[in-house]
N, C-alpha and C positions, 0 to 999 in steps of 0.2 A: 504493500500500500504506500509506504514511504517513497519508493522509487517512482510510482505513478504520480504521486504528488509533486515530486521533484521535476519530472518531465513536463507535467502540466504547467508548473510554475515557470520552467524554462521557456516553454512555448509562449506563455503570456508575456514574458519579458521580450522575446524575439518579436512577437507581433506588435507589441507596444513600440519597440524600436523601429520596426518597419513603418508603422503608422507615422512616427515622427519624421522618418526619412522622406515619406511622401509629402508631408507638409512643408518640408524644408525647400528653399529655393533650388532650382536646377541650373547648372552651368553647362552650356554646350558651345564649343567653339569660341570660348571667351565671353559669351553672352549669358547673363544670369536673369532668370525670371522666376516668379512664384506661381506654380501651376494651380495652387489653391486660391488664387486671387478670384474674387467673385465674377469678374468680367473676363476671365481667362478664355481664350487668348485675345488680347487687345493691344494693338500698337497704333500710335498716332504720329503723323508727320506734319509739322507746322509749316514746312517749306516743300512744296511740290511744283514742278514745272511740267507743262504739257505743250507739245509742239505738234501742230497740224502740218503734215507734209503735203506736197503738191498733188499726190494721188488720193488724198483724203484719209490716209492712214494716220494713226496717232502714235506718238512715242513720248518719252520724257524721263525724268529722274527726280529724286528727292532724297531727303535725309530723315531717318527715324528719330523722333524726339522722345517718345516714351514707350515703354513696354510694361504691360500689366501694372500700371501705376508708378513705375520707377523711371526716374529721369535718366538722361544719357550717362551722367556720371555714376549712377547707381547700377544700371544694367550692363554697362560696358565702360569701365573706367579707362581713361587714356586711349580711347579708340572712338571710331565713328562707324555708323551703319548707313550705307547709302542704298538707294533703290534705283534700278534701271528697268524701264519697261519699253516694249517695242512690238512691232509687227501686229498691231491691231488694225484690221482692214474693214472698211465700211461695207455692209452688205445690203442695206436698205434703210428707209426712213418712213416714219409715220408721224405727221404733225411736226412737232419740234423735237422728236426723239430719233436718234440714229442708232442702228444696231451694228455691232461689229463681230467679226469672227477672228480666230487665231489669238495671238497675244502671248508674249513671253515676259515674265517678271523675274528679276534676279535681285537678291539682297546680299550685299557684301559687308564683311566686317574688316575694317582697316585699322591696324595699329601703327602704321607708318606715318610719315609726314603728310600733312593735309593743308590745303589752302582754303578750305571751306569754313565759313563762319555760320554755324547752325542758326543764327538769328538774322542772317542777311541773305535773302534769296538771290541777290545779284552776284554772290560769290560762287555759285554752282554753275558748272558747265560740263560739256561732254568729256572734257579732258581730266577732270578731277573727281568724277564719280565712278563707281564700279571698280574700285581698287581693293586689293587684299584678298581675303578668303571668301569663296562663294559659300555663304551661310545657308541660303535656301534658294532653290531654283524651282520655278513654277511655270505652268502654261495655262492658257485660258480653258475653262471648263464650260462647255455649251449647255445652256439651260433655256428652254423655250425658244430655241433657235438663235441664241446669241451668247457670246462670252462676255460682252460688255454692252451696256446701254447708256448712251450719253444723251442728256437733255439740255437743250439750249433755251434759256429763259430770256436772254438778251445778249447782244453782241457788243454794244457800246453804251456803257461799260460792259465788259464780259461778265456773264453770270451763267456758268455751266456746271453740271453735275454728272457723275458717272457711278454706275453700280455694276459689279461683275463678280465672277466666281473663278477660282483657281484650283488646279491640281498640283500636288507636289511631285517633282520628278528628280530631284537631286539636292545636293548641298549637304554640309556636315550636320545640319539639324533636321534633315528630311524625316528620320524615323519618328520624330516628336510631333510632326504635323500631318502625316499621311493617315488621316482619320476617316475620311468620307462622311463627315458628320454635318456638313453644310447642305444648303438647298441643292437638290438633285444629285447628292452624293459627292459634291465638291469638298475639297479639304479646307479651303479658306475662302472667305468673301472679302470684298473691299468696296470702299466708297471714296469718292473724291469730290471736291468742290473747288471751282476756280473762279475767282472774282476780281482779279487784278490783271491789267495788261502788263506786258513786259516792255520796257522802254525801247523804242526804235524798231519794234516789230509789229506785225499784224496777225501773225500766226502762232504766237507764243503767249501762254497765259500762266499765271502764278496762283497757287491755292494751297489747299491742305488735303490730307488723305488719311485713311484708316484701314487697317487690316483687322479682321476678327475671325475667331474660330475656337477650336478646343485643342490644347496641347495634350499629347498622350501621356497617361499615367497608368501604373499597374491596376488591374481590375481587383475589386475586393475578393472575388472568387479565388484569386491567387493566394491570398492570405489564409482563406478558409482551408484550401487544400494543404497548405503548409502546416496549419494547426492539426488537421486530421493525420498528417504524416507523423507529426511528433507524438500524437496519442498512440498511433500504431506501433511506433518504436517502443513506447512505454509498455504496451501489451506484450511485445516480444520479449522484452527484458524480464517481465514478470514471469512469463512461462519458463524461461531459462532458469530463473531463480527457484 
């Protein structure tokens, strides 16, 4: 009986420790976030650029400002995370809404030198984004015939919004976001709003963006099975005794 009690007690300690581990922040590829955050997963970008190409396709870039309620200094000290998106092609329109197909979104983590001021949108360009480690690679996920829907409320001044879905295809953090838990089985969803013109251009706008989804954590059933295994070990030891 004492041995069984010891095993059960040990199992309780292990389960408690594992529960604590799940609640603790996760660090992947130098980026730290708390999967128990109530809005997990959520990242925001206060500086995003979108560029309309001559063929109607859109591309752009940005810098991540927060992840699950943590500032840049908290989720990635002495580094920056930039976003590069491209290859969204127009497929049709209805009223003031344009639908797009395709789409590639890449998130990079850079610990090297940077010329980007995260508070100044004029400091970002094609040459200083997309540097460092590919943290997450995604492609557009089609839902109701589109991977992205862009709505134009006005052009002067610009007032545009976009909604889309993404599938994870690579990057050092891929395993944490390949969940199929968003609309239509997508891994992540995103939204963007652009309300500022870029100086000296007519096809370049500035705004903000957000990614949202669920970061993967071990299922409770995993812990239950571990507990059952510990009890089984206790039973075997009792028989041998």
